[in-house]
C-alpha positions in Angstrom: 9.4 10.7 -6.6 8.6 7.5 -5.0 5.3 6.3 -3.5 5.9 3.8 -0.7 3.4 1.7 1.1 4.5 -0.2 4.1 2.3 -3.0 5.3 2.3 -4.0 9.1 2.5 -7.7 10.0 -0.8 -9.2 8.9 -3.0 -11.1 11.5 -3.1 -14.0 8.7 -0.2 -14.0 6.3 -1.8 -16.5 3.9 -4.9 -14.6 3.5 -2.9 -11.4 3.1 -1.1 -13.0 0.3 -4.2 -14.1 -1.4 -5.7 -10.7 -1.0 -2.5 -8.8 -2.1 -2.4 -11.0 -5.4 -6.0 -9.6 -6.1 -5.1 -6.0 -5.0 -2.3 -5.9 -7.5 -4.6 -7.0 -10.2 -6.9 -4.2 -9.2 -4.1 -1.7 -9.3 -3.3 -2.7 -12.8 -7.0 -2.7 -13.7 -7.8 0.9 -12.1 -4.6 2.6 -13.3 -4.5 1.0 -16.8 -1.1 -0.5 -16.2 -1.0 -3.8 -18.4 -0.9 -6.8 -16.6 2.6 -7.9 -17.7 4.2 -4.6 -16.7 5.5 -3.9 -13.4 6.6 -0.5 -12.9 7.0 -1.0 -9.1 8.7 -3.3 -6.8 7.5 -5.3 -3.8 9.8 -6.1 -0.9 8.9 -8.8 1.7 11.0 -8.1 5.1 12.4 -11.2 6.7 12.8 -12.1 10.3 15.9 -10.9 12.0 17.8 -11.4 15.2 15.1 -9.2 17.0 12.1 -11.3 15.5 9.7 -10.1 13.0 10.2 -6.5 11.7 7.1 -4.3 12.4 6.4 -4.2 8.6 5.7 -7.4 6.6 6.0 -5.8 3.0 6.9 -2.7 1.2 5.4 -1.5 -2.2 7.5 1.2 -4.2 6.4 2.9 -7.3 8.4 5.7 -9.1 6.7 8.7 -10.6 8.4 11.4 -12.9 7.4 14.2 -10.5 5.4 15.1 -7.4 2.7 16.5 -9.8 2.6 13.2 -11.5 2.3 11.3 -8.3 -0.5 13.7 -7.1 -2.4 13.4 -10.3 -2.6 9.6 -10.0 -3.3 9.7 -6.3 -6.2 11.9 -6.9 -7.8 9.7 -9.6 -11.0 7.8 -8.6 -9.2 4.5 -9.7 -6.4 5.2 -7.2 -8.8 6.0 -4.5 -10.4 2.5 -5.0 -6.9 1.0 -4.8 -6.1 2.9 -1.6 -9.4 1.6 0.2 -8.6 -1.8 -0.9 -5.2 -1.6 0.5 -6.7 -0.6 3.8 -9.0 -3.4 3.6 -6.3 -6.2 3.2 -4.0 -4.6 5.8 -5.4 -6.7 8.7 -2.3 -5.8 11.0 -3.3 -2.1 11.0 -3.6 0.7 8.4 -0.7 0.7 5.9 1.9 3.5 6.2 2.1 5.8 3.1 5.3 7.7 2.4 6.3 9.9 -0.5 10.0 10.0 -1.1 12.7 11.5 -3.4 15.6 9.5 -4.4 19.0 11.5 -4.5 
């Protein structure tokens, strides 16, 4: 299972970058992930022939099972991380998806 968070284009990209750096530190702190470990990927979307894509950035984190993902998402720490994601996403609320790789 994968947790996917899509961030829309921010109103101020520089501020988003600064806020996102602090947001990732919060993720590590609240979930107990060591700062030097990255069990996730961050993808920045680039401008294409049609201009800027609707999303600025994607966060993807794998989980062993849906149950493991749900357990983490229900934790108080992850609720704080989710609230912070909404705070920093100035272009609108982030889109949260759960996907299964095949």
